[in-house]
C-alpha positions as CSV (number, residue, x, y, z in Angstrom):
1,D,0.0,0.0,0.0
2,D,1.0,3.6,-0.6
3,I,2.1,4.8,2.9
4,F,1.0,8.4,2.0
5,G,-2.5,7.2,1.2
6,S,-4.6,8.3,-1.7
7,P,-5.4,11.9,-2.5
8,D,-9.0,11.2,-1.6
9,T,-8.1,10.0,2.0
10,I,-5.5,12.6,3.0
11,D,-6.9,15.0,5.5
12,A,-4.4,17.9,5.4
13,E,-4.2,21.6,5.0
14,F,-2.0,22.9,2.2
15,I,-0.1,26.0,3.1
16,N,1.5,28.4,0.7
17,V,5.0,28.2,2.1
18,G,6.4,30.6,-0.5
19,Q,4.0,33.3,0.7
20,M,5.0,32.7,4.3
21,L,8.6,33.0,3.5
22,N,8.0,36.2,1.6
23,V,6.3,37.7,4.6
24,E,9.2,36.6,6.9
25,I,11.8,38.0,4.6
26,D,9.9,41.3,4.3
27,E,9.8,41.5,8.1
28,I,13.5,40.8,8.3
29,K,14.2,43.5,5.7
30,T,12.1,46.0,7.7
31,E,14.0,45.2,10.9
32,E,17.3,45.6,9.1
33,M,16.2,49.0,7.7
34,F,15.2,50.0,11.2
35,V,18.6,49.1,12.6
36,K,20.4,51.0,9.8
37,E,18.2,54.0,10.5
38,E,19.1,53.8,14.2
39,R,22.8,53.7,13.4
40,V,23.3,55.9,10.4
41,E,27.0,56.4,9.7
42,I,27.8,60.1,9.5
43,P,30.3,61.1,6.8
44,P,33.5,62.5,8.4
45,N,33.1,65.8,6.5
46,Q,29.6,66.3,8.0
47,L,30.4,65.5,11.7
48,N,30.5,69.2,12.6
49,F,26.9,69.7,11.4
50,H,25.6,66.7,13.4
51,L,27.4,67.2,16.7
52,K,24.6,68.3,19.2
53,R,25.7,66.8,22.5
54,I,29.1,66.0,24.0
55,S,30.5,65.2,27.4
56,F,34.0,64.8,28.9
57,I,33.3,62.6,31.9
58,R,37.0,62.2,32.9
59,A,37.9,65.9,32.7
60,A,38.8,66.1,36.4
61,C,41.5,63.4,36.0
62,Q,42.6,64.6,32.6
63,Y,43.1,68.2,33.9
64,K,46.0,66.8,36.0
65,R,47.9,66.2,32.8
66,Q,49.5,69.0,30.7
67,Y,50.7,68.0,27.2
68,Q,53.6,69.8,25.6
69,V,52.6,70.7,22.0
70,K,55.7,71.6,19.9
71,T,55.3,75.0,18.2
72,K,58.7,75.1,16.4
73,P,60.6,72.2,14.9
74,N,64.1,71.6,16.0
75,L,63.6,73.9,18.9
76,N,62.4,73.2,22.5
77,Q,59.5,75.6,22.2
78,F,56.1,74.3,23.5
79,L,52.7,75.4,24.6
80,D,51.0,73.4,27.3
81,N,47.5,72.1,26.8
82,H,45.0,69.8,28.5
83,I,43.7,67.1,26.2
84,L,40.3,65.8,27.1
85,T,38.6,62.9,25.3
86,S,35.0,62.3,24.5
87,S,34.6,58.6,23.5
88,P,32.1,57.4,20.9
89,G,29.6,56.7,23.8
90,Q,29.8,60.2,25.2
91,N,28.6,62.2,22.2
92,N,25.7,61.9,19.7
93,T,28.0,61.4,16.7
94,R,29.5,58.2,18.2
95,T,32.9,59.6,17.2
96,E,36.1,59.9,19.3
97,W,36.7,63.7,19.9
98,K,39.8,65.3,21.4
99,L,39.4,68.7,23.1
100,F,42.6,70.8,23.4
101,I,42.4,73.4,26.1
102,P,45.2,75.8,27.0
103,V,46.3,75.3,30.6
104,T,45.4,78.9,31.3
105,C,41.7,78.2,30.7
106,T,39.5,78.8,33.7
107,L,36.8,76.3,32.9
108,L,36.2,73.7,35.7
109,P,36.0,70.0,34.9
110,Y,32.4,69.6,36.0
111,Q,31.4,72.2,33.5
112,L,32.5,70.0,30.6
113,E,29.9,67.3,31.2
114,N,26.6,66.9,29.2
115,M,27.0,70.0,27.0
116,E,24.7,71.1,24.3
117,V,26.5,72.0,21.0
118,E,25.7,74.5,18.3
119,Y,27.9,74.8,15.1
120,D,28.4,78.2,13.5
121,Q,28.8,77.5,9.8
122,Q,30.1,81.0,9.1
123,T,33.0,80.9,11.6
124,G,33.6,77.2,11.6
125,C,33.3,77.3,15.4
126,F,31.3,75.3,18.0
127,H,29.5,76.9,20.8
128,F,29.5,74.6,23.9
129,A,26.8,75.4,26.4
130,C,27.9,74.6,29.9
131,F,25.7,75.5,32.8
132,A,25.0,79.3,32.6
133,S,27.9,80.1,30.2
134,N,29.1,79.3,26.7
135,F,32.6,78.8,25.4
136,V,33.8,78.8,21.8
137,V,35.7,75.8,20.3
138,Q,37.4,75.8,16.9
139,Q,37.2,72.7,14.8
140,V,40.5,71.7,13.1
141,E,41.2,69.1,10.5
142,D,44.7,69.6,9.3
143,L,48.2,70.6,10.5
144,T,48.0,74.3,9.4
145,S,44.7,75.1,11.2
146,F,45.8,73.0,14.3
147,M,49.1,75.0,14.7
148,Q,47.3,78.3,14.1
149,G,44.9,77.4,16.9
150,I,47.6,76.3,19.3
151,L,49.6,79.4,18.7
152,G,46.5,81.5,19.1
153,G,45.6,79.9,22.4
154,Q,42.2,78.6,21.2
155,N,40.1,75.8,22.4
156,L,40.4,73.1,19.6
157,L,38.2,70.1,18.8
158,V,39.6,67.4,16.6
159,T,38.6,63.8,15.9
160,G,40.8,61.0,17.2
161,E,41.6,60.0,13.7
162,N,42.5,63.5,12.6
163,I,44.9,64.1,15.4
164,Q,46.8,61.0,14.4
165,N,47.0,62.3,10.8
166,I,48.0,65.8,12.0
167,A,50.8,64.4,14.1
168,G,51.9,62.2,11.2
169,Q,52.0,65.2,8.9
170,F,54.2,67.1,11.5
171,E,56.7,64.3,11.8
172,T,56.8,63.7,8.0
173,H,57.2,67.4,7.1
174,F,59.9,68.3,9.7
175,Q,61.5,64.9,10.2
176,N,64.7,64.7,12.3
177,G,62.7,63.0,15.1
178,N,60.3,65.9,15.6
179,Q,57.2,64.9,17.4
180,L,54.1,67.1,17.7
181,I,53.3,66.1,21.3
182,P,56.4,64.4,22.7
183,T,55.8,64.6,26.5
184,F,53.2,65.4,29.2
185,T,53.6,66.4,32.8
186,K,51.4,64.8,35.5
187,S,50.7,66.2,38.9
188,T,51.2,63.9,41.9
189,E,49.5,63.8,45.2
190,N,52.4,65.5,46.9
191,G,52.2,68.5,44.5
192,T,55.2,67.6,42.3
193,F,55.2,67.0,38.6
194,L,56.4,64.1,36.6
195,K,57.4,64.5,32.9
196,L,56.5,61.4,30.9
197,Q,56.7,60.3,27.3
198,A,53.4,60.8,25.5
199,N,51.8,58.0,23.6
200,L,49.9,59.4,20.5
201,T,47.3,56.6,20.6
202,E,46.5,57.3,24.2
203,L,46.2,61.1,24.2
204,G,43.5,62.1,26.7
205,Y,43.5,58.5,28.2
206,E,47.0,58.2,29.7
207,G,46.8,57.4,33.3
208,V,43.0,57.6,33.4
209,D,41.5,54.6,35.3
210,N,39.1,52.4,33.5
211,H,39.0,54.3,30.3
212,E,37.4,51.3,28.7
213,E,34.2,52.7,30.2
214,Y,34.3,55.2,27.5
215,E,33.5,52.6,24.9
216,P,29.9,52.3,23.9
217,K,27.9,49.3,25.0
218,Q,27.4,46.9,22.1
């Protein structure tokens, strides 16, 4: 006998499997589109227009470090700056930002948390709103604008990727072992200062406990 029975005796419901698969595939595509919309990648040249919120949650610790930025090649002439880092999880563009602040700046660390940002397209500057005051930050993307800002004592904002490129341009152009940011000084508990070798990939992170916390949760 036919183990499947005859067509007249089969009591079964035929389902359009193809239609079901199409529905499931459509649902998956919809979910994928939703995820892509949630995490839209912002082109690097448009980051300034999209930056609306930023925080530097380790500013108090990072203020204890002063980085020596070289202003003239082959000469020991430097200007000291604090370098604060906003990790991808601490701003709405999900980009690593470095904030260079002259050590003469009077801003307090707690003022650099949870700031609203406005970008002025005419001047190319950001306006950071911190508590009842605002301060102006110049965005830089290349060695020329970076050095102009440092020499002018400006607050500078640069992406983590761009500061690596800028430092590379400095070393390539001037050679002879010239480093853009060769050292930093660190204040100790007894009030003394230690001068240490700077690590370009760790700018704004050096000596900061648990900087892994900066990384966004996956």
